[in-house]
N, C-alpha and C positions, 0 to 999 in steps of 0.2 A: 504494499500499499504506500503511495507516495504522500509526502507531506505538502500541504498547500501553504503557500506563502502569500501574504496579503501586501500589496503595494499601492501606492498612490500615484497616479499619473498627474500630469499637470491640469490644472482646472478642477480637481476633485474637491468636494466640500467636506467640511468636518462633521463630526458626529458627538453624540453624547451617551454615556452610559449611566443607567439608573439602577439602583438597587434600593434596599430598604431605606426609608426616610428617617433621619434622626435629627435632633437638633444640634446645630454646630456650636462652636465656642462664642460666637457673636450673637448668639440667640437665633440665628438663621436656620435654615434647613440644609442639611447635608444629605446628599443622596448617593454617595459613593460607597462601594462595598470596602469593608475593612481590609487594608493593605498593609504590608510590613512597613515599619517606620523607615524613614529615609533621611540622610544627613541633610543639614541646612545648606551645605555646599551643592549637593546634588540637586536640591529644589531650586537653588539660585541659578543654576546653569540652564534650566529649561527655558527656552525662548517661547513666548506667546505671539501668535500672529493671526490677525484676521484673514490674511492671505492663505490661500490653498496652494500656492505655487512659491516654494523657497529657493527655486532655481536649482534644485538638486533632486535626484530621485530619492524617495523615502519609502520606508517600510511602515505599514500601519500596525500599531501595537495594540491599540484599544480605544475605546470611547470613554471620555472623561466628562464629567460635568459637576457644577456646583449650584447649590441653591442657598441663597442668603437673603436676609430681609433688606429691604430698600435701605440704602445708605451704607450698605457694608460691602461695596463693590471690590475694595481691596482684599478683603478676606476671601471673597469668591475667586479672585485671580490667584491668590496664594493656594487655595485648594486645587484649583486646575493644575498649578505647577507640581504640587505634591503629589496629585494623583498620576500626572505624567512621569514624574521621577520614579515612583513606585513601580511603574511598567518598564522602566529603563529607557525612557523617552529623552530625545535631545530637544523636542519641540512639541508644542500643541498648536496645530494649525486649524484654520477655518473657525477661529473662536467667534462665537456668536452671543449677543446679549439678547435675552428674552425677558422683556419688562412685563410684570404682571400689574394690571391696574388695580386690583383688589387690595383694600387696606389690610396690612398686616400680613399679606401673602408674600411668598418669597419670589425674588427675582432669580433668573436662571442664566448661568452662562455654560456653554458647551464647547467642545472642541475634539479634535481627533489627535491622540498621542502617536507620535512618529519618531523614528530614528532615521538617520541618514544611512542608507544602504542601497547599493545598486544590485538590483535583482533581476531586472529585465535584461535578457541576453539580446544581441544584436541579431540573432537568428530569426528567420520569418516564423510567423505564428499565425493561427487562425483564431478568430474570436468564435467560441462555441456558443455562447449565450450571454445577453445582458441579463443579470439576475436582479430581480427586484423584489425586496422583502419589505412589505408593509407590516408595520407594527405599532404597538402603542409605546409611549414613553417609559412605561414600567417594564417593558420586555426588550429593550434595546441590546442589552448584553446577549440575549438569547438570538436576537437578529443577527449579530456578528457570527455565532455559531451556526445558525441556519445558512447563512451565506457560504460558510466553508463547506457545510454539509452538501448544499446543491451543487457546489463546484466540484466536490469530490465524486458526486454521482455522474457528472460529465467527464470524469478522468481528466480534470484540467490540470495543468502545470502551475497556473498562477492565476490569481485574481488582480486585475489591474483597474485603475480609474475608480477606486472606491469613492463613492459619494453618499452624502447624507442630507437629506431633505428634513428638516426639523418639523415643519408643519406648524400650524397655529391653532391655538385653543385645544379643543378635544379631537381634532382631526388626526388621521394616522401620520406617522412618520414613515420615511422610506430609506432603506439602506440598499444601495446599488453598487454593483461591481461587474466588470467583464471577465468572464471565465475564458481562459485562453489555453491553447495546447500548441506547443512548438511542432512545426512540421517535421523536424529531425528527431522528435521524441526526446525524452529525458526531462529532468528537472532543472531548474535554475542552478547555475554553477557547473553545468556539463555532465553531471552523472545521470545515466539513464535509470 
């Protein structure tokens, strides 16, 4: 069985991961899964960008998000960095701010944790399918797993151009990626 690697192509959008909601240190809402502690230095190295194109090929590591009460924007940005650092990310891209108009309701920032890594070979490939996973905010982590599972059923070598459409209000969110197979066979890095 071959391992699938997720990468972002230019123009891909960010994403957000949700787990059980808990109260954060600032009194806001934190919605990330418990992750191992990371050093302050590792957190400080994580770059946050609203752009989805950093000019380098990246590997998608996971979806991160933070919920904080209005007025706690800095804490939410710190949470995004912490979540990214816990995943081994060098950047969180496609950072989006979702402001909730309700009083006392949390605001929400989201992005896709990535590290710089060249995975796409120069070999020709075929796009097997553009996979679209509609889901709810509460099931976004499962959507990443489903994206991998469906690409695996296609015997894909790689998922490229991962994008995330957050949606508004109670509407569905969409996680998308293009499953590809190299014409020469094998997995990224050259080993069949």
